N, C-alpha and C positions, 0 to 999 in steps of 0.2 A: 514302529520299528520293524524292519524286515530282516536285517542281518547285522551282526556285530563281528568284526574281525580284529584280532590282536595277535601280534607276534609273541612268541615265547620270550619273555624278558631275559635279558642278558645282564647278570650281576657283574659289575666291572671291578673285580678284585681277583687278580691272579694268584693271590696267596691262599685262596680257598680251594679245597678239593672240588672236583666236578660235581659230585653228589651233593655237596653242601650248597653250591651255587644253584643247582637245579631245585633243591628243596626251598631255598629262599625265594627263587623266582616263582615257584608254584604256590606257596602259601604265605609268603611275605607281602604279596600284592593283593589288595582287597577290591573286588568289583562290587559297586553299589549302583542301583538304579532307583530313581525317584520318579513318581508320576504325579502330575497335577499339583505341583508345588507342595506335596506332602512333606511334613517335617522329618519323617523317618523313612528309610529305604524299603521298597518292596522286595528288593534283592540285596542280599549281603552274603557273599560267598568268596573265599579265596579264589584267585583267578583260575588256577588249574582245576580245582574241584568243580567249579561251575561248568567247565567243559568236560567233566567226567574223566579227567586225567588224574587218577588217584595215586595214593602212596607217595606223595611228594613229587609228582611229575614223572612217575615211572611207566605210565601207560604206553603201549605200542600205538603206532598210528592207526586210527580207526575213523569210520564215518557213519553217522546216522542222519535221518531227516531233521534232527533237532540240533545236535552239537557234533563237532568233530575235532580231532587232533590231526592236522595235516602236517607235512614236513615243516617243523619249526614255527607253526602258527596254530591258532585256534579260530574256529568259526562257529557262530550260533545262528540258526535259521528259525528260531522260535518266534512266531508273531507276537508282538507286544503292543496292543492298541492302547491309546490314551486319549482322554477327552480334550485336555488343554495343553499339557506340557510334559516333557520328559527330560531327565538329566541323568547322565551316566558318568561315573567317576571311577578312576583307578587310583588307589592310594598306596604308596610305597611305605610300608611300616617297618622296613628294615633300616639298618644304619648305612647301607651301601647305595651307591649310585647304580641305577639300572637303565638300560637302553630298551626302547619300545617304540613300535609304530602301531597305531590302531585307527580303524574307521568305523562309522555307523551309517547304515543305509535306512532311509525311512521314506514314507509317502504320506500325503495328506488325505484324510478321510473326507468325503463330501459332507457327511453329518455324523455326529456321534450316535451310535446305536446303544441304548441302555442295556441291551441284552449281552453286550460284549463284556468279557471279564478282564481284570487286570492280572498280569503275570506276576508271580511271586517265586522266590527261591530262597532257601535258608540252609545254613550249614552249622553243624555242631560236631566237635570232637570230644569224646568222653571215653573213659575206661571204667570197667566194673569187674568185680570178681564173679566169674561165671560158675554156677553150680546147679545141682539138681532141684533147687528151690527157687531158681531165678525166674522172675516174671518182670521183664524190663520194658519200661516205657521208651518209645523212640520218637513219636511225633504227635502233636495235637494241633489242629487248625479249627478255629471258630469262624463261621461264615457260610456262604453259599458258593459252591464252585465245583471244580473237579481236579483230581490229581493227575498230572501229566506223566510223571516219572520220578525216578530216584537213582542216585549214584552213590555207592558206598565204597569206602576203604576199610578193610579189616586187617588188623595186625596183632600178632602175639608171638612171644618167644617161649611160651609154655610148651615143653616137650610133650606133655599129656595131650595137647591140642594140635600136635603136628599135622600138617595138611588139613587143618580145620576140622579135625575129628571132634565131634560133639558140638562145636560152634555152629556147624552147618545145619544141625538139627534145630528143634524149637519151632513151635507153631507161630507163624506170622499172622497175627490176628488184627483185622481191620474192622473197626466199629464205626458205624455211620449214624450221625444225628443222635448220639447219646444212647444208642441201643445197648442192652446188656449182652446180647448174643452177637458174636462177630458175623458181619455180613460176608466177609471172606476170611477163610482160615486155611492158610497154606501150610502143609505138613513138611516143613523144612525150608530153610532160607534159600538153599540152592534152587529148589523147585519154584519158589516165589519169584526168582529171577529168570526162570525158564530152563534150568539145567537139572541134571540128576546125578546122584552118586558123587557128590563133591564138585570140585573145581580142578579137573585133571590138567587142563591145558588152556591156552588162550583161544578164544573164539570171539569174533566181532561181527555181529549181525546188525541189521538196520534198527531193531527194536530192543535187543538184549545182547549183552556181551560180557566177556571176561577179557579185559584189555591188559591186565597184568596179573600174574600169579607166581608166587614163590612158595612151594610146598615144604620146604625145609626151614627149620628155625633160623631167623624169625620168619614165621609164615606170614606172607603179605598178599593181599588180594585187592584188586580194583575191579568193580563190576557195575553194570548199569542195566536199567530196564525202562523203556519208554512205552507209553500206551497211545494207541491211535483209535482203534475201533472199540476198545474195552476200557474206557475211562472210568475211574472211580469217582462217581458223582456224590455230592453231599449237599443237603439243603441247610443244615445248621452246624454240623461239625464233622470232623474226621479224626479218628484216633488210631495209632499204630503201636502195637506191642509185640514182643516175642516172649513166648512162654515155654521154658525148658522143663517144667515140672513133670511132664509126662514121659520123658525120654529114658530109654534103656532100662525098663523095669525088670528085664530078665538078665541083667548083667551086674550082679551085686559086686563083683570084683572092681568094676569101673567106679561105682559109687563109693566104694571104700577108698579107692585111689583119690577121688575127688575130695573126700573129707580129709584125707591125709595131707594133700597138697594145700587145701584151704587152711589147715592148721599152721602151715608154714608160710602163710600170706602169699600164696601162689594163685594160679588160674585167672589172672587178670587178662582181659581182652580189650583191645583198643578199636573203637569205631569212629570213623569220620563220615558223616552222612549228609548228603545233599538231596533236597526234595524240590520238585518243580510242580507248580500248580497255578490255576486261575481261580480268582474269586471276584465277587461282585463289587467289592469296595477295596480301596487301597489301605493297607495296614496290617502289620504282623509284628509281634514282639519277638525279635530274634534272640537266641541265646547269646550271652556275652562272648565275644571272641577271646580265645586264649591268647596269652602273650606270644609274640613271634617265636621265641625260643622253644615254647611248647608245641606250637603248630608245626614246626619243621623237624621235630624229633622223629626218628625212624619208628620208635615204639613209645607211646605216651607213658605207659606204666609197665616197665620191664619186670619180668618175673625172675630172670637170671641175672644176678649182679656179678659182673666180671671184676675180679680183684685187681687193684692197681699194683703195678710192679714197683 
């Protein structure tokens, strides 16, 4: 497979607000890719998130050598070799009719090269209460291969985390082949994506980008990073965690505020993560997909409850 093209789906119900239709089209449609008649998909990601169009389809137009959001369409140029067969499906999990046009381009290999890897991608949306004792697991892969990239959406309406304060901190720790010591240890999430001092504005480069950011509550962020000459290779496994336990030791007032907000059941942060990688065999146990109504929410776990009139 050399390219995949899909229009941005159009939800055919004029009674819905535009933002609702966009969210349903972004995360109500699931892209799955199967290789060599495998029973489970190597790729299982909501359509927009697969193309790094985060936060329910809010990303600006952008282009990378791997995926892009062009005017009202998505394109993927990630090579996806397979030995015998490939099957690509789009599943509409909403209750609405949608309009779409898609195509796939592929070429035949003269012979299967056993050194080629099978492409995989997985997505998970989850929320947790972030504090100064948080050491959060994000990804684990068993097998032999290399990580190609990731695309994240991060959302929170917690005023204490406005503009992603504290969220952007945390050591991104990558452990290879079961090692106890991280092989890569990025001091800050924004730095691990190639930025510094937060996420002030949109920037879309060929390998890393901020294609949507809203720094006022609810703070919302869509970011991506792809790897070309600096692949993260693993022979047995890869594990990704973020550790916030070292942050702000000289700011006791902030830690006091964290504890006070925690006691009020606040400080929840919502992540929707997509990872792209190759491995030597087909197969990955994807996290169960949330129901459509949860996938399309602006914030999965609100901290501020607006009283009903």
